[in-house]
Backbone as XML, in Angstrom:
<?xml version="1.0"?>
<chain id="A" units="angstrom">
  <residue number="1" name="MET">
    <atom name="N" x="-11.660" y="31.768" z="-17.366"/>
    <atom name="CA" x="-11.634" y="30.822" z="-16.260"/>
    <atom name="C" x="-11.614" y="31.620" z="-14.958"/>
  </residue>
  <residue number="2" name="THR">
    <atom name="N" x="-12.519" y="31.276" z="-14.083"/>
    <atom name="CA" x="-12.600" y="31.991" z="-12.813"/>
    <atom name="C" x="-11.436" y="31.590" z="-11.907"/>
  </residue>
  <residue number="3" name="PRO">
    <atom name="N" x="-11.051" y="32.470" z="-11.012"/>
    <atom name="CA" x="-9.922" y="32.154" z="-10.117"/>
    <atom name="C" x="-10.174" y="30.941" z="-9.225"/>
  </residue>
  <residue number="4" name="THR">
    <atom name="N" x="-11.422" y="30.747" z="-8.773"/>
    <atom name="CA" x="-11.683" y="29.599" z="-7.902"/>
    <atom name="C" x="-11.599" y="28.286" z="-8.688"/>
  </residue>
  <residue number="5" name="LEU">
    <atom name="N" x="-12.079" y="28.304" z="-9.935"/>
    <atom name="CA" x="-11.979" y="27.105" z="-10.770"/>
    <atom name="C" x="-10.523" y="26.756" z="-11.037"/>
  </residue>
  <residue number="6" name="LYS">
    <atom name="N" x="-9.726" y="27.771" z="-11.311"/>
    <atom name="CA" x="-8.294" y="27.554" z="-11.551"/>
    <atom name="C" x="-7.618" y="26.993" z="-10.301"/>
  </residue>
  <residue number="7" name="LYS">
    <atom name="N" x="-8.002" y="27.527" z="-9.136"/>
    <atom name="CA" x="-7.427" y="27.046" z="-7.869"/>
    <atom name="C" x="-7.789" y="25.588" z="-7.630"/>
  </residue>
  <residue number="8" name="HIS">
    <atom name="N" x="-9.042" y="25.230" z="-7.895"/>
    <atom name="CA" x="-9.475" y="23.844" z="-7.692"/>
    <atom name="C" x="-8.794" y="22.901" z="-8.684"/>
  </residue>
  <residue number="9" name="LEU">
    <atom name="N" x="-8.632" y="23.331" z="-9.926"/>
    <atom name="CA" x="-7.958" y="22.490" z="-10.917"/>
    <atom name="C" x="-6.488" y="22.279" z="-10.562"/>
  </residue>
  <residue number="10" name="LEU">
    <atom name="N" x="-5.836" y="23.329" z="-10.088"/>
    <atom name="CA" x="-4.433" y="23.193" z="-9.687"/>
    <atom name="C" x="-4.292" y="22.295" z="-8.456"/>
  </residue>
  <residue number="11" name="TYR">
    <atom name="N" x="-5.289" y="22.293" z="-7.594"/>
    <atom name="CA" x="-5.251" y="21.445" z="-6.401"/>
    <atom name="C" x="-5.555" y="19.987" z="-6.758"/>
  </residue>
  <residue number="12" name="ALA">
    <atom name="N" x="-6.441" y="19.784" z="-7.763"/>
    <atom name="CA" x="-6.864" y="18.431" z="-8.124"/>
    <atom name="C" x="-5.907" y="17.751" z="-9.099"/>
  </residue>
  <residue number="13" name="ALA">
    <atom name="N" x="-5.122" y="18.494" z="-9.840"/>
    <atom name="CA" x="-4.245" y="17.912" z="-10.858"/>
    <atom name="C" x="-3.270" y="16.881" z="-10.277"/>
  </residue>
  <residue number="14" name="PRO">
    <atom name="N" x="-2.529" y="17.183" z="-9.204"/>
    <atom name="CA" x="-1.626" y="16.156" z="-8.662"/>
    <atom name="C" x="-2.373" y="14.923" z="-8.154"/>
  </residue>
  <residue number="15" name="LEU">
    <atom name="N" x="-3.568" y="15.136" z="-7.604"/>
    <atom name="CA" x="-4.351" y="14.000" z="-7.118"/>
    <atom name="C" x="-4.768" y="13.094" z="-8.270"/>
  </residue>
  <residue number="16" name="LEU">
    <atom name="N" x="-5.191" y="13.691" z="-9.383"/>
    <atom name="CA" x="-5.590" y="12.897" z="-10.539"/>
    <atom name="C" x="-4.418" y="12.149" z="-11.149"/>
  </residue>
  <residue number="17" name="ILE">
    <atom name="N" x="-3.268" y="12.806" z="-11.209"/>
    <atom name="CA" x="-2.072" y="12.139" z="-11.738"/>
    <atom name="C" x="-1.677" y="10.981" z="-10.824"/>
  </residue>
  <residue number="18" name="PHE">
    <atom name="N" x="-1.718" y="11.206" z="-9.523"/>
    <atom name="CA" x="-1.376" y="10.160" z="-8.561"/>
    <atom name="C" x="-2.373" y="9.007" z="-8.646"/>
  </residue>
  <residue number="19" name="PHE">
    <atom name="N" x="-3.661" y="9.321" z="-8.804"/>
    <atom name="CA" x="-4.702" y="8.306" z="-8.961"/>
    <atom name="C" x="-4.439" y="7.469" z="-10.210"/>
  </residue>
  <residue number="20" name="TYR">
    <atom name="N" x="-4.103" y="8.121" z="-11.316"/>
    <atom name="CA" x="-3.866" y="7.433" z="-12.577"/>
    <atom name="C" x="-2.667" y="6.477" z="-12.479"/>
  </residue>
  <residue number="21" name="ILE">
    <atom name="N" x="-1.571" y="6.952" z="-11.917"/>
    <atom name="CA" x="-0.375" y="6.112" z="-11.795"/>
    <atom name="C" x="-0.625" y="4.955" z="-10.829"/>
  </residue>
  <residue number="22" name="ALA">
    <atom name="N" x="-1.313" y="5.209" z="-9.716"/>
    <atom name="CA" x="-1.627" y="4.136" z="-8.770"/>
    <atom name="C" x="-2.551" y="3.106" z="-9.400"/>
  </residue>
  <residue number="23" name="ASN">
    <atom name="N" x="-3.458" y="3.538" z="-10.255"/>
    <atom name="CA" x="-4.351" y="2.627" z="-10.955"/>
    <atom name="C" x="-3.559" y="1.720" z="-11.888"/>
  </residue>
  <residue number="24" name="LEU">
    <atom name="N" x="-2.609" y="2.287" z="-12.614"/>
    <atom name="CA" x="-1.798" y="1.474" z="-13.525"/>
    <atom name="C" x="-0.904" y="0.494" z="-12.751"/>
  </residue>
  <residue number="25" name="ILE">
    <atom name="N" x="-0.380" y="0.915" z="-11.612"/>
    <atom name="CA" x="0.451" y="0.024" z="-10.796"/>
    <atom name="C" x="-0.394" y="-1.115" z="-10.229"/>
  </residue>
  <residue number="26" name="ALA">
    <atom name="N" x="-1.612" y="-0.814" z="-9.782"/>
    <atom name="CA" x="-2.488" y="-1.861" z="-9.269"/>
    <atom name="C" x="-2.864" y="-2.849" z="-10.366"/>
  </residue>
  <residue number="27" name="LYS">
    <atom name="N" x="-3.098" y="-2.341" z="-11.559"/>
    <atom name="CA" x="-3.402" y="-3.225" z="-12.699"/>
    <atom name="C" x="-2.217" y="-4.130" z="-13.001"/>
  </residue>
  <residue number="28" name="GLN">
    <atom name="N" x="-1.008" y="-3.554" z="-12.969"/>
    <atom name="CA" x="0.199" y="-4.343" z="-13.226"/>
    <atom name="C" x="0.364" y="-5.426" z="-12.154"/>
  </residue>
  <residue number="29" name="TRP">
    <atom name="N" x="0.099" y="-5.088" z="-10.908"/>
    <atom name="CA" x="0.212" y="-6.050" z="-9.805"/>
    <atom name="C" x="-0.798" y="-7.187" z="-9.969"/>
  </residue>
  <residue number="30" name="ARG">
    <atom name="N" x="-2.028" y="-6.819" z="-10.350"/>
    <atom name="CA" x="-3.080" y="-7.821" z="-10.497"/>
    <atom name="C" x="-2.787" y="-8.771" z="-11.653"/>
  </residue>
  <residue number="31" name="LEU">
    <atom name="N" x="-2.177" y="-8.265" z="-12.714"/>
    <atom name="CA" x="-1.922" y="-9.091" z="-13.892"/>
    <atom name="C" x="-0.605" y="-9.860" z="-13.829"/>
  </residue>
  <residue number="32" name="THR">
    <atom name="N" x="0.240" y="-9.578" z="-12.843"/>
    <atom name="CA" x="1.515" y="-10.267" z="-12.711"/>
    <atom name="C" x="1.295" y="-11.632" z="-12.064"/>
  </residue>
  <residue number="33" name="ALA">
    <atom name="N" x="1.889" y="-12.639" z="-12.668"/>
    <atom name="CA" x="1.759" y="-14.004" z="-12.140"/>
    <atom name="C" x="2.772" y="-14.237" z="-11.020"/>
  </residue>
  <residue number="34" name="GLY">
    <atom name="N" x="2.492" y="-15.202" z="-10.178"/>
    <atom name="CA" x="3.396" y="-15.562" z="-9.092"/>
    <atom name="C" x="2.832" y="-15.134" z="-7.750"/>
  </residue>
  <residue number="35" name="SER">
    <atom name="N" x="3.674" y="-15.279" z="-6.730"/>
    <atom name="CA" x="3.262" y="-14.864" z="-5.397"/>
    <atom name="C" x="4.484" y="-14.414" z="-4.620"/>
  </residue>
  <residue number="36" name="GLY">
    <atom name="N" x="4.276" y="-13.550" z="-3.672"/>
    <atom name="CA" x="5.331" y="-13.090" z="-2.788"/>
    <atom name="C" x="6.392" y="-12.271" z="-3.503"/>
  </residue>
  <residue number="37" name="LEU">
    <atom name="N" x="7.665" y="-12.581" z="-3.179"/>
    <atom name="CA" x="8.778" y="-11.830" z="-3.746"/>
    <atom name="C" x="8.943" y="-12.060" z="-5.241"/>
  </residue>
  <residue number="38" name="ILE">
    <atom name="N" x="8.540" y="-13.230" z="-5.711"/>
    <atom name="CA" x="8.633" y="-13.513" z="-7.148"/>
    <atom name="C" x="7.687" y="-12.580" z="-7.903"/>
  </residue>
  <residue number="39" name="ARG">
    <atom name="N" x="6.502" y="-12.413" z="-7.375"/>
    <atom name="CA" x="5.525" y="-11.517" z="-8.005"/>
    <atom name="C" x="6.010" y="-10.072" z="-7.959"/>
  </residue>
  <residue number="40" name="LEU">
    <atom name="N" x="6.575" y="-9.668" z="-6.829"/>
    <atom name="CA" x="7.083" y="-8.312" z="-6.688"/>
    <atom name="C" x="8.219" y="-8.045" z="-7.658"/>
  </residue>
  <residue number="41" name="SER">
    <atom name="N" x="9.160" y="-8.983" z="-7.767"/>
    <atom name="CA" x="10.282" y="-8.775" z="-8.680"/>
    <atom name="C" x="9.822" y="-8.779" z="-10.139"/>
  </residue>
  <residue number="42" name="ALA">
    <atom name="N" x="8.845" y="-9.608" z="-10.472"/>
    <atom name="CA" x="8.318" y="-9.618" z="-11.841"/>
    <atom name="C" x="7.591" y="-8.316" z="-12.144"/>
  </residue>
  <residue number="43" name="MET">
    <atom name="N" x="6.874" y="-7.792" z="-11.166"/>
    <atom name="CA" x="6.180" y="-6.533" z="-11.392"/>
    <atom name="C" x="7.163" y="-5.376" z="-11.536"/>
  </residue>
  <residue number="44" name="LEU">
    <atom name="N" x="8.197" y="-5.357" z="-10.704"/>
    <atom name="CA" x="9.206" y="-4.303" z="-10.807"/>
    <atom name="C" x="9.963" y="-4.374" z="-12.130"/>
  </residue>
  <residue number="45" name="ALA">
    <atom name="N" x="10.166" y="-5.588" z="-12.640"/>
    <atom name="CA" x="10.828" y="-5.729" z="-13.935"/>
    <atom name="C" x="9.948" y="-5.215" z="-15.064"/>
  </residue>
  <residue number="46" name="ALA">
    <atom name="N" x="8.631" y="-5.256" z="-14.878"/>
    <atom name="CA" x="7.700" y="-4.812" z="-15.923"/>
    <atom name="C" x="7.315" y="-3.343" z="-15.784"/>
  </residue>
  <residue number="47" name="LEU">
    <atom name="N" x="7.817" y="-2.637" z="-14.782"/>
    <atom name="CA" x="7.450" y="-1.235" z="-14.593"/>
    <atom name="C" x="7.836" y="-0.324" z="-15.764"/>
  </residue>
  <residue number="48" name="PRO">
    <atom name="N" x="8.947" y="-0.564" z="-16.463"/>
    <atom name="CA" x="9.225" y="0.310" z="-17.615"/>
    <atom name="C" x="8.141" y="0.254" z="-18.693"/>
  </residue>
  <residue number="49" name="HIS">
    <atom name="N" x="7.362" y="-0.799" z="-18.720"/>
    <atom name="CA" x="6.298" y="-0.942" z="-19.711"/>
    <atom name="C" x="4.942" y="-0.521" z="-19.149"/>
  </residue>
  <residue number="50" name="LEU">
    <atom name="N" x="4.952" y="0.212" z="-18.049"/>
    <atom name="CA" x="3.716" y="0.575" z="-17.356"/>
    <atom name="C" x="2.790" y="1.422" z="-18.228"/>
  </residue>
  <residue number="51" name="PHE">
    <atom name="N" x="3.361" y="2.346" z="-18.995"/>
    <atom name="CA" x="2.547" y="3.264" z="-19.795"/>
    <atom name="C" x="2.374" y="2.786" z="-21.233"/>
  </residue>
  <residue number="52" name="GLN">
    <atom name="N" x="2.664" y="1.511" z="-21.484"/>
    <atom name="CA" x="2.488" y="0.973" z="-22.824"/>
    <atom name="C" x="1.008" y="1.001" z="-23.216"/>
  </residue>
  <residue number="53" name="ASN">
    <atom name="N" x="0.130" y="0.669" z="-22.298"/>
    <atom name="CA" x="-1.305" y="0.776" z="-22.506"/>
    <atom name="C" x="-1.806" y="1.880" z="-21.569"/>
  </residue>
  <residue number="54" name="PRO">
    <atom name="N" x="-2.014" y="3.101" z="-22.078"/>
    <atom name="CA" x="-2.325" y="4.234" z="-21.187"/>
    <atom name="C" x="-3.755" y="4.262" z="-20.659"/>
  </residue>
  <residue number="55" name="ILE">
    <atom name="N" x="-4.585" y="3.325" z="-21.078"/>
    <atom name="CA" x="-5.965" y="3.320" z="-20.616"/>
    <atom name="C" x="-6.016" y="2.792" z="-19.177"/>
  </residue>
  <residue number="56" name="PRO">
    <atom name="N" x="-6.623" y="3.557" z="-18.257"/>
    <atom name="CA" x="-6.688" y="3.084" z="-16.873"/>
    <atom name="C" x="-7.626" y="1.888" z="-16.732"/>
  </residue>
  <residue number="57" name="SER">
    <atom name="N" x="-7.390" y="1.119" z="-15.705"/>
    <atom name="CA" x="-8.186" y="-0.069" z="-15.442"/>
    <atom name="C" x="-9.492" y="0.316" z="-14.748"/>
  </residue>
  <residue number="58" name="LEU">
    <atom name="N" x="-10.556" y="-0.404" z="-15.067"/>
    <atom name="CA" x="-11.835" y="-0.185" z="-14.401"/>
    <atom name="C" x="-12.177" y="-1.328" z="-13.451"/>
  </residue>
  <residue number="59" name="HIS">
    <atom name="N" x="-11.199" y="-2.179" z="-13.181"/>
    <atom name="CA" x="-11.400" y="-3.274" z="-12.233"/>
    <atom name="C" x="-11.604" y="-2.658" z="-10.839"/>
  </residue>
  <residue number="60" name="PRO">
    <atom name="N" x="-12.587" y="-3.153" z="-10.084"/>
    <atom name="CA" x="-12.882" y="-2.543" z="-8.771"/>
    <atom name="C" x="-11.689" y="-2.529" z="-7.809"/>
  </residue>
  <residue number="61" name="ALA">
    <atom name="N" x="-10.870" y="-3.557" z="-7.812"/>
    <atom name="CA" x="-9.722" y="-3.591" z="-6.903"/>
    <atom name="C" x="-8.700" y="-2.515" z="-7.282"/>
  </residue>
  <residue number="62" name="ASP">
    <atom name="N" x="-8.492" y="-2.321" z="-8.577"/>
    <atom name="CA" x="-7.551" y="-1.305" z="-9.029"/>
    <atom name="C" x="-8.057" y="0.098" z="-8.705"/>
  </residue>
  <residue number="63" name="LEU">
    <atom name="N" x="-9.348" y="0.311" z="-8.902"/>
    <atom name="CA" x="-9.932" y="1.612" z="-8.581"/>
    <atom name="C" x="-9.879" y="1.892" z="-7.084"/>
  </residue>
  <residue number="64" name="LEU">
    <atom name="N" x="-10.118" y="0.870" z="-6.274"/>
    <atom name="CA" x="-10.068" y="1.047" z="-4.823"/>
    <atom name="C" x="-8.654" y="1.378" z="-4.359"/>
  </residue>
  <residue number="65" name="PHE">
    <atom name="N" x="-7.659" y="0.677" z="-4.904"/>
    <atom name="CA" x="-6.274" y="0.953" z="-4.531"/>
    <atom name="C" x="-5.881" y="2.380" z="-4.930"/>
  </residue>
  <residue number="66" name="ALA">
    <atom name="N" x="-6.262" y="2.781" z="-6.142"/>
    <atom name="CA" x="-5.925" y="4.122" z="-6.611"/>
    <atom name="C" x="-6.637" y="5.180" z="-5.771"/>
  </residue>
  <residue number="67" name="LEU">
    <atom name="N" x="-7.878" y="4.919" z="-5.401"/>
    <atom name="CA" x="-8.622" y="5.856" z="-4.564"/>
    <atom name="C" x="-7.992" y="5.971" z="-3.178"/>
  </residue>
  <residue number="68" name="LEU">
    <atom name="N" x="-7.560" y="4.858" z="-2.625"/>
    <atom name="CA" x="-6.877" y="4.895" z="-1.316"/>
    <atom name="C" x="-5.572" y="5.687" z="-1.395"/>
  </residue>
  <residue number="69" name="CYS">
    <atom name="N" x="-4.801" y="5.476" z="-2.454"/>
    <atom name="CA" x="-3.541" y="6.211" z="-2.615"/>
    <atom name="C" x="-3.792" y="7.708" z="-2.764"/>
  </residue>
  <residue number="70" name="ALA">
    <atom name="N" x="-4.779" y="8.079" z="-3.569"/>
    <atom name="CA" x="-5.106" y="9.495" z="-3.732"/>
    <atom name="C" x="-5.637" y="10.084" z="-2.431"/>
  </residue>
  <residue number="71" name="GLY">
    <atom name="N" x="-6.399" y="9.308" z="-1.674"/>
    <atom name="CA" x="-6.897" y="9.778" z="-0.380"/>
    <atom name="C" x="-5.778" y="10.002" z="0.622"/>
  </residue>
  <residue number="72" name="ILE">
    <atom name="N" x="-4.802" y="9.110" z="0.611"/>
    <atom name="CA" x="-3.646" y="9.289" z="1.499"/>
    <atom name="C" x="-2.872" y="10.542" z="1.118"/>
  </residue>
  <residue number="73" name="LEU">
    <atom name="N" x="-2.677" y="10.770" z="-0.185"/>
    <atom name="CA" x="-1.990" y="11.980" z="-0.632"/>
    <atom name="C" x="-2.782" y="13.220" z="-0.235"/>
  </residue>
  <residue number="74" name="LEU">
    <atom name="N" x="-4.095" y="13.185" z="-0.379"/>
    <atom name="CA" x="-4.929" y="14.317" z="0.013"/>
    <atom name="C" x="-4.820" y="14.584" z="1.512"/>
  </residue>
  <residue number="75" name="ALA">
    <atom name="N" x="-4.795" y="13.535" z="2.324"/>
    <atom name="CA" x="-4.663" y="13.703" z="3.773"/>
    <atom name="C" x="-3.308" y="14.307" z="4.137"/>
  </residue>
  <residue number="76" name="VAL">
    <atom name="N" x="-2.253" y="13.864" z="3.467"/>
    <atom name="CA" x="-0.918" y="14.418" z="3.729"/>
    <atom name="C" x="-0.868" y="15.891" z="3.332"/>
  </residue>
  <residue number="77" name="LEU">
    <atom name="N" x="-1.424" y="16.226" z="2.175"/>
    <atom name="CA" x="-1.441" y="17.624" z="1.741"/>
    <atom name="C" x="-2.257" y="18.495" z="2.692"/>
  </residue>
  <residue number="78" name="ALA">
    <atom name="N" x="-3.384" y="17.995" z="3.164"/>
    <atom name="CA" x="-4.204" y="18.763" z="4.106"/>
    <atom name="C" x="-3.479" y="18.956" z="5.430"/>
  </residue>
  <residue number="79" name="TYR">
    <atom name="N" x="-2.782" y="17.928" z="5.886"/>
    <atom name="CA" x="-2.027" y="18.029" z="7.140"/>
    <atom name="C" x="-0.904" y="19.052" z="7.009"/>
  </residue>
  <residue number="80" name="LYS">
    <atom name="N" x="-0.199" y="18.992" z="5.872"/>
    <atom name="CA" x="0.902" y="19.942" z="5.651"/>
    <atom name="C" x="0.372" y="21.370" z="5.549"/>
  </residue>
  <residue number="81" name="ALA">
    <atom name="N" x="-0.762" y="21.568" z="4.886"/>
    <atom name="CA" x="-1.319" y="22.915" z="4.737"/>
    <atom name="C" x="-1.805" y="23.458" z="6.078"/>
  </residue>
  <residue number="82" name="LYS">
    <atom name="N" x="-2.355" y="22.585" z="6.917"/>
    <atom name="CA" x="-2.868" y="23.035" z="8.206"/>
    <atom name="C" x="-1.737" y="23.437" z="9.144"/>
  </residue>
  <residue number="83" name="ASN">
    <atom name="N" x="-0.628" y="22.722" z="9.091"/>
    <atom name="CA" x="0.482" y="22.986" z="9.996"/>
    <atom name="C" x="1.571" y="23.835" z="9.365"/>
  </residue>
  <residue number="84" name="ALA">
    <atom name="N" x="1.238" y="24.571" z="8.315"/>
    <atom name="CA" x="2.242" y="25.402" z="7.650"/>
    <atom name="C" x="2.615" y="26.580" z="8.551"/>
  </residue>
  <residue number="85" name="LYS">
    <atom name="N" x="3.880" y="26.905" z="8.546"/>
    <atom name="CA" x="4.350" y="28.067" z="9.301"/>
    <atom name="C" x="3.947" y="29.322" z="8.551"/>
  </residue>
  <residue number="86" name="LYS">
    <atom name="N" x="3.613" y="30.351" z="9.284"/>
    <atom name="CA" x="3.202" y="31.605" z="8.666"/>
    <atom name="C" x="4.376" y="32.578" z="8.734"/>
  </residue>
  <residue number="87" name="PHE">
    <atom name="N" x="4.965" y="32.839" z="7.588"/>
    <atom name="CA" x="6.121" y="33.719" z="7.523"/>
    <atom name="C" x="5.784" y="34.968" z="6.715"/>
  </residue>
  <residue number="88" name="ARG">
    <atom name="N" x="6.388" y="36.074" z="7.118"/>
    <atom name="CA" x="6.371" y="37.284" z="6.305"/>
    <atom name="C" x="7.818" y="37.695" z="6.137"/>
  </residue>
  <residue number="89" name="PRO">
    <atom name="N" x="8.218" y="38.086" z="4.939"/>
    <atom name="CA" x="9.623" y="38.455" z="4.741"/>
    <atom name="C" x="9.994" y="39.695" z="5.562"/>
  </residue>
  <residue number="90" name="ASP">
    <atom name="N" x="11.185" y="39.672" z="6.093"/>
    <atom name="CA" x="11.768" y="40.781" z="6.876"/>
    <atom name="C" x="10.981" y="41.118" z="8.136"/>
  </residue>
  <residue number="91" name="VAL">
    <atom name="N" x="10.254" y="40.167" z="8.668"/>
    <atom name="CA" x="9.513" y="40.375" z="9.909"/>
    <atom name="C" x="9.882" y="39.229" z="10.841"/>
  </residue>
  <residue number="92" name="GLU">
    <atom name="N" x="9.999" y="39.531" z="12.102"/>
    <atom name="CA" x="10.382" y="38.530" z="13.084"/>
    <atom name="C" x="9.391" y="37.362" z="13.071"/>
  </residue>
  <residue number="93" name="TYR">
    <atom name="N" x="9.913" y="36.145" z="13.243"/>
    <atom name="CA" x="9.055" y="34.945" z="13.239"/>
    <atom name="C" x="8.052" y="35.037" z="14.374"/>
  </residue>
  <residue number="94" name="GLY">
    <atom name="N" x="6.819" y="34.738" z="14.104"/>
    <atom name="CA" x="5.773" y="34.762" z="15.107"/>
    <atom name="C" x="4.886" y="35.977" z="14.986"/>
  </residue>
  <residue number="95" name="SER">
    <atom name="N" x="5.414" y="37.081" z="14.392"/>
    <atom name="CA" x="4.575" y="38.266" z="14.265"/>
    <atom name="C" x="3.506" y="38.111" z="13.206"/>
  </residue>
  <residue number="96" name="ALA">
    <atom name="N" x="3.705" y="37.226" z="12.239"/>
    <atom name="CA" x="2.714" y="37.049" z="11.183"/>
    <atom name="C" x="1.431" y="36.442" z="11.741"/>
  </residue>
  <residue number="97" name="ARG">
    <atom name="N" x="1.545" y="35.678" z="12.800"/>
    <atom name="CA" x="0.355" y="35.056" z="13.378"/>
    <atom name="C" x="-0.559" y="36.090" z="14.042"/>
  </residue>
  <residue number="98" name="TRP">
    <atom name="N" x="0.023" y="37.125" z="14.595"/>
    <atom name="CA" x="-0.761" y="38.054" z="15.399"/>
    <atom name="C" x="-1.128" y="39.325" z="14.626"/>
  </residue>
  <residue number="99" name="SER">
    <atom name="N" x="-0.670" y="39.416" z="13.392"/>
    <atom name="CA" x="-1.004" y="40.631" z="12.635"/>
    <atom name="C" x="-2.428" y="40.543" z="12.113"/>
  </residue>
  <residue number="100" name="ALA">
    <atom name="N" x="-3.008" y="41.674" z="11.872"/>
    <atom name="CA" x="-4.411" y="41.705" z="11.426"/>
    <atom name="C" x="-4.565" y="41.509" z="9.970"/>
  </residue>
</chain>
């Protein structure tokens, strides 16, 4: 396995897991009867059974919700990576930015 492939797989793994869980939650929400707080409480009561059927939903609304959740996670990760502080051990803060 090449190092770049390994890096991409390690970067994509949390996104895929988050996509999968968001897809199952959207499916649970869509299949729960009721409206408003009654629907929310019924869905929360059924969350322990979320992984009873591990097959993800292919309903367009569920896929869209999962894609939006994964996109939000990707945006947060990109923002955190861009604004990361650059530290070097045993060196004064700020010198890592100007070193070659």
